[in-house]
C-alpha positions in Angstrom: -48.4 82.3 66.2 -45.7 80.2 65.6 -42.3 81.5 63.6 -39.0 80.2 62.3 -36.4 82.6 60.5 -33.9 81.0 58.2 -30.5 82.4 56.9 -30.0 81.6 52.9 -27.5 83.3 50.9 -26.3 86.8 51.5 -28.9 89.2 52.9 -31.9 86.9 52.3 -33.9 85.2 54.6 -36.7 82.4 54.7 -39.6 83.0 57.6 -42.1 81.0 57.9 -45.5 82.0 60.2 -47.6 79.5 61.6 -51.3 81.2 62.5 -53.6 79.2 64.5 -57.0 77.7 63.6 -58.2 79.2 66.2 -57.5 82.9 65.0 -57.8 81.7 61.2 -61.6 80.4 62.2 -62.4 83.6 63.8 -61.2 85.8 61.4 -63.2 83.4 58.9 -67.0 83.6 60.2 -66.1 87.4 60.6 -65.6 88.1 56.5 -68.2 85.1 56.0 -70.6 87.5 58.0 -70.0 90.1 56.0 -70.5 88.1 52.9 -73.9 87.3 53.9 -75.4 90.3 54.4 -74.0 91.8 51.8 -74.5 88.5 48.9 -77.0 88.8 46.2 -78.6 85.7 45.7 -81.3 85.1 43.8 -84.6 84.3 45.9 -83.6 86.1 49.0 -83.6 89.1 50.0 -79.9 90.9 51.1 -78.5 89.5 53.9 -81.4 86.6 54.0 -79.3 83.9 52.7 -78.5 80.7 54.5 -74.8 81.2 55.6 -74.0 77.3 54.3 -75.3 78.6 50.8 -73.2 81.7 50.8 -70.0 80.2 52.2 -70.3 77.5 49.0 -71.2 80.3 46.4 -68.4 82.4 47.6 -65.6 80.1 49.2 -63.0 81.2 47.4 -63.4 84.7 47.3 -63.9 84.5 51.3 -60.3 82.1 51.6 -58.6 84.8 49.5 -60.0 87.7 52.1 -59.3 86.1 54.9 -55.4 85.3 53.7 -55.6 89.1 52.4 -56.3 90.3 55.8 -54.0 88.1 58.2 -51.1 87.7 55.9 -49.6 90.9 56.1 -50.4 92.2 59.4 -48.6 88.9 60.6 -45.6 89.3 58.9 -45.6 93.1 60.0 -46.0 91.9 63.5 -43.1 89.3 63.5 -40.9 91.7 61.3 -41.2 94.2 64.0 -40.8 91.7 67.5 -37.4 90.6 65.4 -36.7 93.8 64.7 -36.2 93.2 61.1 -36.6 95.8 58.5 -36.3 94.2 55.1 -35.2 96.4 52.2 -38.5 95.4 50.1 -41.8 94.0 50.5 -41.5 90.3 51.7 -42.3 87.6 48.7 -44.7 84.7 49.6 -43.4 81.8 48.0 -45.5 78.9 50.3 -49.3 79.8 51.3 -51.7 77.1 52.4 -54.6 77.9 54.8 -57.5 75.5 54.7 -60.6 76.1 57.1 -60.4 75.0 60.5 -56.7 74.4 59.5 -53.8 77.0 61.0 -52.6 79.0 58.0 -48.9 78.6 57.4 -47.1 81.2 54.9 -43.5 80.7 54.0 -41.9 84.3 52.9 -38.5 84.8 51.6 -36.8 88.6 52.4 -33.6 90.4 52.0 -31.8 92.9 54.7 -29.6 95.4 55.0 -26.1 93.9 55.6 -24.7 94.6 59.1 -21.2 95.5 59.4 -18.5 97.5 61.6 -16.8 100.2 60.6 -12.9 100.7 59.7 -10.5 103.1 61.4 -12.2 105.8 59.0 -10.7 109.0 60.4 -7.4 108.5 59.6 -7.3 107.9 56.0 -4.4 108.8 54.2 -4.0 110.4 51.0 -2.0 112.5 48.8 -2.2 116.0 48.6 -3.2 117.2 45.1 -2.4 120.7 43.5 -3.2 122.4 40.6 -2.8 126.0 39.0 -4.2 127.7 35.8 -1.7 128.3 33.3 -1.9 131.5 31.0 -2.5 128.7 28.2 -5.6 127.6 29.5 -7.0 131.0 29.9 -6.4 131.9 26.4 -8.3 128.0 25.4 -11.2 129.3 27.0 -11.1 133.0 25.9 -10.9 131.1 22.3 -13.7 129.4 23.2 -15.9 132.0 24.1 -14.6 133.8 21.0 -15.7 130.7 19.1 -19.3 130.5 21.0 -19.4 134.2 19.2 -18.7 133.6 15.9 -21.2 134.5 13.3 -21.2 131.9 10.3 -22.0 132.5 6.5 -23.1 129.8 3.8 -19.8 128.7 1.8 -20.3 127.3 -2.1 -17.6 128.0 -4.4 -14.7 126.5 -2.3 -13.9 123.3 -0.5 -13.9 122.6 3.0 -11.1 124.5 5.3 -10.4 124.3 8.8 -12.3 126.0 11.0 -15.4 125.6 9.1 -19.3 124.7 10.4 -20.3 121.5 8.6 -23.5 119.8 8.7 -22.8 116.4 7.0 -24.8 112.5 6.9 -22.7 109.4 8.5 -23.2 106.3 7.1 -20.9 103.8 8.7 -19.8 100.0 8.6 -18.6 98.1 11.6 -14.7 96.3 9.5 -14.9 93.9 12.0 -18.6 92.6 11.9 -19.2 94.2 8.7 -22.3 95.6 10.5 -24.0 98.8 9.1 -24.1 101.3 11.6 -27.3 103.8 11.5 -27.1 106.3 9.3 -26.5 109.9 11.3 -26.6 112.9 10.4 -24.1 115.7 12.7 -22.7 119.1 12.7 -18.7 119.9 13.6 -16.1 123.0 13.5 -13.2 120.9 11.3 -10.2 121.2 12.5 -11.5 120.7 16.1 -9.3 118.4 18.6 -12.1 116.8 19.4 -12.7 115.2 16.0 -11.0 112.4 14.8 -8.0 113.1 13.0 -9.2 111.1 10.0 -12.6 113.1 9.8 -10.5 116.6 10.3 -7.7 115.2 7.3 -10.3 113.6 4.8 -13.2 116.0 4.9 -10.5 119.0 3.5 -11.9 120.7 0.2 -15.0 118.9 -0.3 -18.1 120.7 -1.0 -21.8 121.0 -0.6 -23.0 117.3 -1.7 -19.6 115.8 -2.5 -19.7 112.1 -0.9 -15.9 110.6 0.3 -15.7 107.1 2.1 -12.9 106.3 4.6 -12.3 105.0 7.9 -11.7 106.4 11.1 -10.5 104.6 14.4 -12.3 105.4 17.4 -10.8 105.4 20.7 -11.3 103.5 23.7 -12.6 106.4 25.6 -15.0 107.4 22.7 -18.1 109.2 24.6 -20.8 106.6 22.1 -20.2 103.5 24.0 -20.8 102.1 20.5 -18.4 103.4 18.9 -15.7 103.1 21.2 -12.7 101.1 20.6 -13.9 100.2 16.8 -12.9 100.5 13.4 -15.1 102.1 11.2 -15.4 102.8 7.1 -17.6 106.0 6.4 -19.2 107.0 3.4 -19.9 111.1 4.6 -22.0 113.4 2.3 -21.9 117.5 2.9 -24.7 118.9 3.5 -23.5 122.2 4.3 -21.0 123.9 4.8 -20.6 127.9 6.6 -17.5 129.6 7.3 -16.5 130.6 10.2 -16.2 134.7 11.0 -14.9 135.0 14.8 -14.7 138.4 17.1 -11.5 139.8 17.3 -10.2 139.4 20.8 -10.1 142.9 22.5 -12.0 145.0 25.9 -15.4 145.4 22.9 -15.4 141.8 23.0 -14.8 141.5 27.1 -17.9 144.2 27.3 -20.3 142.1 25.0 -20.1 139.3 27.1 -21.1 140.7 30.0 -20.0 143.1 33.3 -16.3 143.9 32.3 -14.8 147.1 32.1 -12.2 145.6 30.0 -9.9 142.5 28.4 -8.2 142.2 31.9 -11.1 141.7 33.8 -12.3 139.1 31.6 -9.1 137.4 31.8 -9.0 137.7 35.9 -12.3 135.8 36.0 -11.9 133.2 33.6 -8.6 132.4 35.7 -10.5 132.4 39.1 -14.0 130.6 37.5 -11.1 127.9 36.1 -9.1 127.8 39.6 -12.5 127.2 41.2 -13.5 124.7 38.6 -10.2 123.1 39.9 -10.7 123.0 43.2 -13.8 121.3 43.6 -12.7 118.6 41.2 -9.6 117.6 43.5 -11.9 117.8 46.1 -14.0 115.3 45.0 -11.4 113.1 43.5 -10.0 113.1 47.2 -13.1 112.8 48.7 -13.7 109.6 46.3 -10.2 108.4 47.2 -11.4 108.7 50.9 -14.3 106.5 50.6 -12.7 103.9 48.2 -10.1 103.0 50.6 -12.5 102.7 53.5 -14.7 100.5 50.8 -11.8 98.5 50.1 -11.7 97.3 53.8 -15.2 96.0 54.0 -16.7 93.1 52.3 -20.1 93.6 52.2 -23.0 91.1 50.9 -26.0 93.1 49.1 -29.6 92.8 49.0 -29.3 91.1 45.4 -32.9 93.3 44.7 -31.3 96.9 45.2 -28.2 95.9 43.2 -30.6 95.0 40.4 -33.0 98.1 40.6 -29.7 100.5 40.6 -28.1 98.6 38.3 -30.7 99.4 35.7 -31.0 102.9 36.6 -27.0 102.9 35.6 -27.2 101.0 32.4 -30.2 103.1 31.6 -27.6 105.9 31.8 -24.7 104.2 30.2 -27.2 103.5 27.0 -28.2 107.6 27.0 -24.5 107.1 24.9 -25.8 105.1 22.1 -28.3 107.8 21.1 -30.4 106.5 18.8 -28.7 103.3 18.0 -28.8 100.5 19.8 -25.3 98.1 21.3 -24.9 94.6 20.0 -25.5 91.6 22.2 -21.5 91.8 23.2 -21.7 95.3 23.9 -24.9 94.9 25.8 -23.2 92.4 28.0 -20.1 94.6 28.5 -22.4 97.1 29.4 -24.5 95.2 31.7 -21.1 93.8 33.8 -19.7 97.2 33.9 -23.3 98.2 35.7 -23.6 95.8 38.3 -20.0 96.8 39.4 -21.0 100.3 39.4 -24.1 99.6 41.3 -22.2 97.4 43.8 -19.7 100.6 44.4 -22.6 102.8 44.8 -24.9 101.0 47.3 -21.9 100.2 49.0 -20.6 104.0 49.7 -24.2 104.6 50.1 -24.0 102.3 53.4 -20.9 103.4 54.1 -21.6 106.9 54.5 -25.0 106.7 56.1 -23.7 104.2 58.8 -20.5 107.0 60.0 -23.9 109.8 59.7 -25.7 107.5 62.6 -22.4 106.9 64.5 -21.4 110.7 63.9 -25.1 111.7 64.9 -24.9 114.2 61.6 -27.9 115.6 61.5 -30.0 118.1 59.0 -31.6 121.0 60.4 -35.3 122.7 58.8 -33.0 125.5 58.1 -30.6 123.7 56.3 -33.5 121.9 53.9 -34.5 125.5 53.2 -31.2 127.2 51.6 -30.9 123.8 49.7 -34.0 125.0 48.3 -33.0 128.2 47.9 -30.2 126.9 46.0 -32.1 125.0 44.0 -34.1 127.9 42.9 -31.2 130.2 42.6 -29.0 127.5 39.9 -32.4 126.8 38.1 -33.5 130.3 38.0 -37.1 129.5 39.0 -38.7 131.0 42.1 -38.5 129.4 45.1 -41.6 129.0 45.2 -42.3 126.9 42.6 -39.5 124.6 43.6 -40.7 123.9 47.4 -44.4 123.1 45.5 -42.5 120.3 43.3 -40.5 119.6 46.3 -43.4 119.1 48.7 -45.5 117.5 45.5 -43.2 115.2 44.5 -42.7 113.8 48.4 -38.8 114.7 47.9 -38.0 116.1 50.6 -36.7 113.8 52.9 -34.4 112.8 49.5 -32.7 116.2 50.1 -32.3 115.8 53.9 -30.5 112.7 53.2 -27.9 114.3 50.1 -27.4 117.4 52.5 -26.6 114.8 55.5 -24.6 112.6 52.9 -22.3 115.7 51.5 -22.3 116.4 55.3 -20.7 113.1 56.1 -17.9 113.3 53.2 -17.1 116.7 54.9 -16.5 115.4 57.6 -14.1 112.5 55.9 -11.8 114.8 54.3 -11.6 116.9 57.8 -10.3 113.9 59.7 -8.7 112.1 56.7 -4.5 112.8 56.3 -3.7 114.5 53.5 0.2 114.0 53.4 
């Protein structure tokens, strides 16, 4: 078999194969014989029809069968011979075959980039410190208090701060003059997460009343469709409920769980906040280390892999739109952001895998079993159910890879210079 491998662009390669006429003819005769034995032709018993007649009647099918038999095997053998591991199944671009002639194939494929790692054991990052203030503990207490609140319907008075309101929103983008989908929302009046214009304009309104006012949404709004936009809203109040908060005292603490008194609850809140901040700082430091390594590398990435990851990222972005759909300009912006995020995700994954290989970071079966126990505990489901689900979906190796990447990040953190 003759072969020729060419570099195209980036990670893309082109592989040309020529399977000899002798091998192709042998496969053709073998396939013809098989067809002749099974072919049902009027006037002949199975297996008794002349081979020339079988060839004439089933020539196209026999030819396709020969190609299907020889080409995948030939590609696999040649890739193995040249030690090439494509990221996906090679795509056939050209194929020529006539009886008695060599079978010629031209296929394109993409491979993972080969690269040398920079020094990754002495990455310098600034030490991050944090503390939990009394105000943060008090804020958490108030959040727990709000979750335990009762809401009593209000009819005679207007809306006040702290009321629980259900309202219908009809919006119009003031820049494009396009109407947004009508949405129903519920919220606590006066809450800091609400737009200030909403908190101010809704005060005093009663059920079934309507009011029109503008809201300027921030650039970092959770709904990408509204981010950075000035919108004119017509708001209709559907229902109003008065918030009745429990008193924050020892009884409140005892009602929440296994707490002896209020001070015990505050201590627990502070510990949880400290733990959360420590995890956030650790993640921030780890991301900074990986980013610094990434900045030292210029990698060509397989386009097919980037496109798949881009679609996954874009799907997550679009989930913030709810039932609304982004316009063309917004979609193009989202696609661009998803592309950048996808490229960075793949690059980071390649870097961590390369480091894991170099440092021989392996995962034991015991570590996988411990991970499964944690998944079961976090989701409050039996361990046997988790194991059954993982085995059924074939995700055991995925779990192994995730643990391996986490251990690689731990390795980088351990060897970083934190100043």
